[in-house]
C-alpha positions as CSV (number, residue, x, y, z in Angstrom):
1,M,-58.4,57.0,3.8
2,Q,-57.6,60.0,1.6
3,V,-53.9,60.5,0.8
4,Q,-54.0,63.5,-1.6
5,D,-53.2,66.1,1.1
6,S,-51.0,63.9,3.1
7,L,-47.4,64.5,4.1
8,G,-47.0,60.7,4.0
9,F,-48.8,57.5,4.6
10,I,-48.1,53.8,5.1
11,E,-50.3,50.7,5.2
12,I,-48.9,47.5,6.6
13,K,-50.7,44.1,6.4
14,F,-49.5,41.2,8.4
15,G,-50.6,38.1,10.3
16,P,-51.1,39.0,13.9
17,R,-48.0,37.8,15.7
18,W,-46.5,39.1,19.0
19,K,-43.0,39.3,17.5
20,Y,-44.1,41.9,14.9
21,I,-45.5,44.4,17.4
22,A,-42.1,45.9,18.5
23,V,-40.9,46.1,14.8
24,V,-44.1,47.9,13.7
25,R,-44.0,50.2,16.7
26,A,-40.4,51.2,15.9
27,F,-41.2,51.7,12.2
28,I,-44.2,53.9,13.0
29,Q,-42.2,55.9,15.5
30,N,-39.4,56.5,13.0
31,F,-41.9,57.3,10.2
32,I,-43.5,60.1,12.3
33,A,-40.1,61.4,13.5
34,V,-38.9,61.8,10.0
35,S,-41.9,64.1,9.1
36,Y,-42.4,65.8,12.5
37,S,-39.6,66.8,14.8
38,D,-41.8,66.1,17.8
39,N,-40.4,62.9,19.4
40,L,-42.9,63.0,22.2
41,R,-45.7,62.9,19.7
42,A,-44.1,60.1,17.8
43,D,-43.7,58.2,21.1
44,K,-47.4,58.6,21.9
45,I,-48.7,57.5,18.6
46,A,-46.3,54.6,18.5
47,M,-47.5,53.5,22.0
48,A,-51.1,53.8,20.8
49,A,-50.4,51.7,17.7
50,S,-48.6,49.1,19.8
51,E,-51.5,48.8,22.2
52,L,-53.9,48.4,19.3
53,L,-51.7,45.8,17.8
54,E,-51.5,43.9,21.1
55,N,-55.3,43.8,21.1
56,A,-55.4,42.6,17.5
57,V,-53.0,39.7,18.4
58,K,-55.1,38.8,21.5
59,Y,-58.5,39.0,19.9
60,A,-58.0,38.5,16.1
61,Q,-59.9,35.9,14.2
62,G,-58.1,35.4,11.0
63,E,-54.7,36.2,9.6
64,E,-54.9,39.7,8.4
65,T,-54.2,42.8,10.6
66,I,-54.0,46.1,8.8
67,V,-52.2,49.2,10.2
68,K,-52.6,52.5,8.4
69,L,-50.8,55.7,9.3
70,Q,-51.3,59.0,7.7
71,L,-49.6,62.4,8.4
72,L,-51.9,65.3,7.6
73,P,-49.9,68.6,7.5
74,E,-52.8,71.0,6.9
75,K,-54.1,70.1,10.3
76,E,-50.8,69.0,11.8
77,S,-52.5,65.8,12.7
78,I,-51.6,62.1,12.6
79,M,-54.2,59.4,11.9
80,V,-53.5,55.8,12.7
81,S,-55.9,52.9,12.4
82,V,-55.7,49.2,13.2
83,S,-58.2,46.8,11.6
84,N,-58.7,43.1,12.1
85,Q,-61.3,40.4,12.1
86,A,-62.8,39.4,15.4
87,S,-65.3,36.8,16.7
88,P,-68.8,37.9,17.8
89,E,-67.8,37.4,21.4
90,A,-64.7,39.5,21.1
91,I,-66.7,42.3,19.4
92,K,-69.3,42.2,22.2
93,G,-66.5,42.5,24.8
94,L,-64.9,45.3,22.8
95,K,-68.1,47.3,22.7
96,E,-68.6,47.0,26.4
97,I,-65.0,48.1,27.1
98,W,-65.3,50.9,24.5
99,D,-68.4,52.3,26.2
100,K,-66.6,52.5,29.6
101,V,-63.4,54.0,28.1
102,M,-65.2,56.7,26.2
103,Q,-67.3,57.9,29.2
104,G,-66.4,61.0,31.2
105,D,-63.0,62.5,31.8
106,P,-60.0,60.6,30.2
107,L,-57.9,60.8,33.4
108,Q,-60.7,59.7,35.7
109,A,-61.5,56.8,33.3
110,Y,-57.9,55.8,33.4
111,I,-57.7,55.9,37.2
112,S,-60.9,53.9,37.5
113,Q,-59.6,51.2,35.1
114,M,-56.3,51.0,37.0
115,Q,-58.1,50.5,40.2
116,L,-60.3,47.8,38.7
117,A,-57.2,46.1,37.1
118,A,-55.6,45.9,40.5
119,T,-58.5,43.9,41.9
120,R,-58.9,41.5,38.9
121,N,-57.7,37.9,39.2
122,D,-57.8,36.9,35.6
123,S,-54.6,38.7,34.6
124,K,-56.4,41.0,32.2
125,S,-55.9,44.7,32.9
126,Q,-58.0,46.1,30.0
127,L,-55.9,49.3,30.3
128,G,-55.0,49.6,26.6
129,L,-57.8,51.7,25.2
130,V,-58.2,53.9,28.3
131,R,-54.5,54.4,28.3
132,I,-54.5,55.5,24.6
133,R,-57.4,57.9,25.2
134,Y,-55.7,59.5,28.2
135,E,-52.0,59.6,27.1
136,T,-52.5,60.6,23.5
137,G,-55.5,63.0,23.8
138,A,-56.5,61.6,20.4
139,D,-60.0,61.5,19.0
140,M,-60.9,57.8,18.9
141,K,-63.4,56.1,16.7
142,L,-64.6,52.5,16.6
143,D,-66.0,51.0,13.4
144,I,-67.5,47.5,13.2
145,D,-68.4,46.1,9.8
146,G,-69.5,42.5,10.1
147,D,-66.6,40.8,11.7
148,R,-64.0,43.5,10.8
149,V,-63.1,45.9,13.7
150,T,-61.3,49.1,13.1
151,I,-60.1,51.6,15.7
152,T,-58.9,54.9,14.4
153,L,-57.1,57.6,16.3
154,T,-56.6,61.2,15.1
155,Q,-54.1,63.2,17.1
156,S,-53.7,66.9,16.5
């Protein structure tokens, strides 16, 4: 992540725990709000980070989750990434979900996933990534390097 042309950036490392998600979400939201006066944008990015952190807590293998946030004024964009270690089974499942989420129109993908979630009986909605794609309008990227999974969003 380049920081030379950045309005500001943060990197947070922590053990994936449910109790930290709300704190990190609030911090990210406030960090963005200080730099950009667009509260709706700050809300969307904070929601996306929160969803990604929830996935990290659910599926992480290991004790290190990394959240990076960078504000890029020249493009008026915000980049956030969440990285963690995952098991081969979790990575395989993520790839399958990712392929479904990234196909077609974001709204239609979201509606389809909500309909599917309503019929599931395993209490897993799998709405997080499709919700992020639809509600933020961000460019999304998935990187897998061995057992390290990184999802990066860039919202302009």
